C-alpha positions in Angstrom: -30.6 14.2 -21.0 -29.7 11.6 -23.9 -30.7 8.0 -23.4 -27.2 6.6 -24.5 -24.6 8.3 -22.6 -21.8 10.3 -24.8 -17.9 10.3 -23.9 -17.2 13.9 -23.1 -13.5 14.5 -23.6 -11.7 17.3 -22.0 -7.9 18.8 -22.4 -6.8 20.0 -18.9 -4.0 22.7 -19.3 -1.9 24.2 -16.3 -1.0 27.9 -16.7 2.7 26.8 -15.0 3.4 24.2 -12.5 0.7 22.0 -10.5 0.7 20.0 -7.5 -1.9 17.4 -6.6 -1.0 16.1 -3.2 -1.0 12.3 -2.9 -3.9 11.1 -0.2 -2.7 10.6 3.4 1.4 12.1 2.4 2.4 14.9 5.2 1.5 18.5 3.9 5.3 18.9 5.2 6.7 16.4 3.0 4.0 16.5 -0.1 4.4 14.2 -2.4 2.7 15.0 -5.5 0.8 12.4 -8.5 1.2 13.5 -12.1 -2.1 13.0 -12.2 -5.2 14.2 -10.2 -7.1 11.6 -8.0 -10.8 10.6 -9.5 -12.7 11.9 -6.6 -10.4 15.4 -7.2 -11.6 15.9 -10.2 -15.3 14.9 -9.6 -15.3 17.2 -6.9 -13.0 20.1 -8.7 -16.5 19.9 -11.2 -18.6 19.7 -8.6 -17.2 23.3 -6.6 -16.8 24.7 -10.2 -20.3 24.6 -11.0 -21.5 25.9 -7.5 -19.0 29.2 -7.9 -20.1 29.8 -11.4 -23.7 29.6 -10.6 -23.9 30.4 -7.1 -26.5 27.6 -6.7 -25.9 24.8 -4.4 -28.4 22.8 -6.1 -26.7 23.3 -9.1 -23.9 21.7 -7.6 -25.7 18.7 -6.3 -27.6 17.7 -9.6 -24.0 17.5 -11.4 -22.6 15.9 -8.4 -25.4 12.9 -9.3 -24.4 12.7 -12.6 -20.6 12.7 -12.3 -19.9 10.7 -9.2 -20.0 7.3 -10.5 -19.9 8.0 -14.2 -17.2 5.9 -16.3 -13.9 8.0 -16.2 -10.2 7.8 -17.8 -7.2 9.9 -17.5 -4.3 10.4 -20.0 -0.9 12.1 -19.0 0.7 14.2 -21.8 3.7 13.0 -23.9 6.1 13.9 -20.8 5.9 15.6 -17.2 8.7 16.6 -15.1 8.4 16.5 -11.4 10.8 18.6 -9.2 10.9 19.0 -5.5 11.2 22.3 -3.9 11.9 23.2 0.2 9.6 25.9 0.4 8.9 28.6 3.6 5.1 28.0 4.6 2.7 30.2 6.7 0.8 28.0 8.6 -2.7 29.3 10.3 -2.7 29.2 13.6 -5.8 30.7 15.3 -5.7 34.6 14.2 -1.8 34.6 13.6 0.3 32.8 11.4 3.6 30.9 12.1 6.7 30.8 9.6 7.3 27.1 9.2 9.4 25.2 6.3 8.4 22.1 4.1 9.2 19.9 1.3 6.4 20.1 -1.8 6.7 18.4 -5.2 5.3 20.1 -8.2 4.8 18.9 -11.9 5.7 20.9 -15.0 3.5 19.5 -17.8 4.7 18.8 -21.4 1.2 19.1 -22.8 -2.6 18.8 -21.8 -3.9 16.3 -19.7 -6.8 14.2 -20.9 -10.0 13.1 -19.4 -13.0 11.0 -20.7 -16.2 10.7 -18.4 -19.2 8.8 -19.9 -22.3 10.9 -19.1 -25.9 10.9 -20.2 -25.8 14.7 -19.7 -23.0 15.7 -21.7 -23.6 19.3 -22.4 -23.9 20.2 -18.5 -20.8 18.0 -17.8 -18.8 19.8 -20.9 -20.1 23.2 -19.2 -18.7 22.0 -15.9 -15.5 21.4 -17.2 -15.3 24.5 -19.2 -15.6 26.3 -15.4 -12.6 24.8 -14.4 -9.8 26.9 -13.0 -7.7 25.1 -10.7 -7.2 21.4 -9.6 -5.0 20.8 -6.7 -2.8 23.6 -4.9 -4.7 26.9 -5.0 -1.6 28.0 -7.1 -2.1 25.0 -9.4 -4.2 27.3 -12.1 -5.6 25.6 -15.5 -7.7 25.9 -18.0 -9.8 23.5 -19.7 -11.4 22.9 -23.6 -14.3 20.0 -23.7 -15.5 18.1 -26.5 -16.4 14.5 -26.9 -14.5 11.8 -28.6 -13.7 8.1 -27.3 -10.8 7.3 -24.8 -7.5 6.0 -25.7 -7.2 3.4 -23.4 -3.4 2.4 -24.6 -2.5 6.1 -22.9 -4.5 5.8 -19.5 -4.0 5.5 -16.0 -5.1 1.5 -14.9 -6.0 0.4 -11.5 -3.4 -2.0 -10.3 -6.0 -4.9 -9.9 -6.7 -4.8 -14.0 -3.4 -6.8 -14.2 -2.1 -10.0 -13.5 1.2 -10.4 -14.5 4.0 -8.1 -12.5 6.0 -7.7 -15.6 3.6 -5.0 -17.4 3.7 -2.8 -14.2 7.4 -2.6 -13.6 9.1 0.7 -13.7 5.8 2.7 -13.8 5.1 4.7 -11.2 2.1 3.8 -8.7 -0.2 5.6 -6.6 -2.8 5.1 -3.8 -5.6 7.6 -5.0 -9.0 8.4 -3.9 -12.2 7.6 -6.1 -16.0 8.5 -4.4 -17.7 5.2 -3.3 -20.6 4.7 -5.5 -23.1 5.0 -2.3 -21.4 8.6 -1.9 -23.9 11.5 -1.2 -23.6 15.2 -1.7 -24.0 15.8 1.9 -20.5 14.3 2.7 -18.8 16.4 0.3 -20.3 19.6 -0.1 -17.5 22.2 0.2 -19.6 24.7 2.1 -21.1 22.6 4.8 -19.3 19.1 4.8 -16.8 18.3 7.7 -13.6 16.2 7.1 -15.1 13.2 8.9 -18.0 13.6 6.3 -15.9 14.1 3.7 -13.5 10.8 4.3 -16.4 8.5 4.4 -17.5 9.2 0.9 -14.2 8.2 -0.9 -12.1 4.8 -1.0 -8.4 4.3 -2.0 -7.7 2.5 -5.2 -4.1 1.6 -6.5 -3.4 3.4 -9.6 -0.5 2.3 -12.2 0.6 5.5 -15.0 1.5 4.9 -18.4 5.0 6.4 -17.6 8.2 5.4 -17.3 11.3 7.2 -16.0 13.5 9.2 -18.9 16.0 11.0 -16.4 16.3 12.2 -13.1 19.0 14.2 -10.9 18.7 14.7 -6.7 15.5 16.3 -6.5 13.8 15.9 -9.8 12.7 13.3 -12.5 11.3 13.4 -16.2 8.4 11.0 -17.0 7.9 9.7 -20.3 4.7 8.2 -21.7 4.8 4.8 -22.7 1.7 3.5 -23.9 0.0 0.1 -22.3 0.8 -2.8 -25.2 -3.1 -3.1 -25.8 -5.8 -1.9 -28.3 -6.2 1.8 -28.3 -8.9 4.4 -30.2 -11.7 2.5 -31.3 -11.5 0.1 -28.7 -15.3 -1.1 -27.3 -15.5 1.2 -23.8 -18.3 0.9 -21.8 -16.7 1.6 -18.2 -13.7 3.4 -17.1 -10.7 3.2 -14.8 -12.3 5.2 -12.0 -16.2 4.6 -12.1 
C-alpha cells in the first residue's frame, strides 16, 4: 500500500447494450441510468475479485479499500437510451412463468470512465481488469485500468453541490445508491447476505449527469455530453462525488 492515495483510472467498454436499473424502479417497467450507481460499481469490484480468486477473504479486503474511496464517473461523448417491450420468464418455485415488461437499455458512444482514489492502486486496478459485467446479466463489459487525475468538468455530480438551479436545468437527474461509510462486508457479501442486510449498507443520493438531450423519438433519446462550466484536468482533487 502507498502512503499517498493514487487515482486509478479505468475505461469501461460495453460489448453491446447495457442496462443498470434505477433503484426502486419497477422490474416490469425498468428505467435505466446512463451511469451505474457508485454502490453498484464498488460491489461489482468486490464480486469480481471473489469470482476470480475464489476467495471471500480477498473480497473482504478489497471491500475495505473501496467502500468509501473517493470516486468519480464520466459518461462517453454520446449515449442513446432506448425502451424495449420484452417477453420475460419469471421464476415461480421450480417453474417459470411467461410475463411481459418494459426495460430501458443504453448504447454507449465510447467508454464510461471511472476514477477512484485508493492506497492500494495495484490491487484495485487488478480488480477493475477482472470486471466482466455491470448491471443486468447481459450487460457484458471489458475494463482497461490505468492511472490519472479525474476531469471534473465531465463527471457526474451530486445535486447538493449546486446552489443555482440554472446550472442543472435540462440535465438528467437520477436517485442512485452509494455505500454508507459504516457499511460492513457481511451486509453485502454476495454469497451470504440477505436483501434486508444489503439495503442497510446503502444510502440514496441524487445525482446530476453532464448530459443534455440532443434528439428524441417515441421510445428513444440521444444524450450529448456537455461539460460543466468549471475547471477540469489538473484541478486539485481530494474527494469525489461519491465517497
